C-alpha positions in Angstrom: 0.1 0.0 -0.6 0.5 4.3 -0.4 1.3 5.0 2.8 2.3 9.1 1.3 -1.2 8.3 -1.0 -3.1 6.9 2.6 -1.7 10.2 4.2 -2.5 13.0 1.3 -6.2 11.5 1.9 -6.3 11.3 5.4 -5.1 15.1 4.9 -8.1 15.6 2.3 -10.8 14.0 4.3 -9.3 15.9 7.4 -10.1 20.0 5.2 -13.6 18.6 3.4 -16.3 17.4 5.6 -14.6 13.8 7.3 -15.7 11.8 4.7 -14.7 10.8 1.1 -15.9 9.3 -2.1 -13.3 7.4 -4.0 -13.1 6.1 -7.6 -11.1 4.0 -8.9 -9.7 4.6 -12.2 -7.3 2.4 -14.0 -5.0 4.5 -16.4 -2.6 2.0 -18.3 0.7 1.2 -17.6 1.1 4.7 -15.3 -1.4 2.5 -12.3 -4.5 3.6 -11.1 -6.1 7.2 -10.5 -8.6 7.8 -6.9 -10.2 10.2 -7.8 -11.9 11.8 -4.9 -15.3 13.7 -3.7 -15.6 14.8 -0.6 -18.5 15.2 1.6 -18.4 19.0 1.0 -18.0 17.7 -2.8 -14.7 18.7 -3.7 -12.5 17.1 -5.7 -8.8 15.9 -5.4 -7.3 12.8 -6.7 -4.4 10.6 -6.1 -2.1 7.9 -8.3 -1.1 4.5 -7.1 0.6 1.3 -9.0 -2.2 -0.6 -9.4 -5.6 -1.6 -8.2 -4.3 -3.5 -5.5 -2.4 -0.9 -4.1 -5.9 1.7 -5.0 -8.1 -1.0 -2.4 -5.5 -1.0 0.6 -5.9 2.7 0.8 -9.4 2.4 0.3 -9.8 -0.8 3.3 -7.1 1.6 5.2 -8.4 4.8 5.4 -12.2 4.0 7.5 -13.6 7.1 6.4 -12.5 6.8 2.6 -15.5 4.2 0.7 -15.6 3.7 -3.3 -18.2 4.8 -5.8 -18.8 5.1 -9.2 -19.5 7.9 -10.8 -22.9 7.9 -10.7 -25.4 10.1 -10.5 -25.5 11.4 -7.0 -21.7 11.6 -7.0 -22.2 13.5 -10.1 -24.8 15.9 -8.5 -22.3 16.5 -5.5 -18.9 17.1 -7.3 -17.7 20.3 -7.2 -14.7 20.9 -8.9 -12.7 23.8 -6.7 -12.6 27.3 -8.7 -9.6 26.7 -11.6 -10.5 23.1 -11.7 -12.0 22.4 -15.4 -9.0 24.9 -17.3 -6.5 22.1 -15.6 -8.1 19.4 -16.4 -8.5 20.8 -20.3 -4.6 21.3 -20.4 -4.4 23.4 -23.4 -7.1 23.3 -24.9 -9.0 24.9 -21.5 -6.4 27.9 -21.3 -7.7 28.5 -25.2 -3.8 28.1 -26.8 
């Protein structure tokens, strides 16, 4: 398990309502992206090497539960200001 990812996720949870949902998304050779949606709706993410690592992180953090991108989670998610442009890369900056 990635203790660095678990520590970072615990900090995120503490800052965003005391609980979070995690969507585990494989991203090829890079590993697995753990997309977080805090209880307050703010989004964050962490990368780990494998699905086994991602599941171990979820098990190690009691305030974190897994989810899918269902209607309720999407409705809860509130990207922070500037998040959309950051995720869009060069196209979001009008280049």
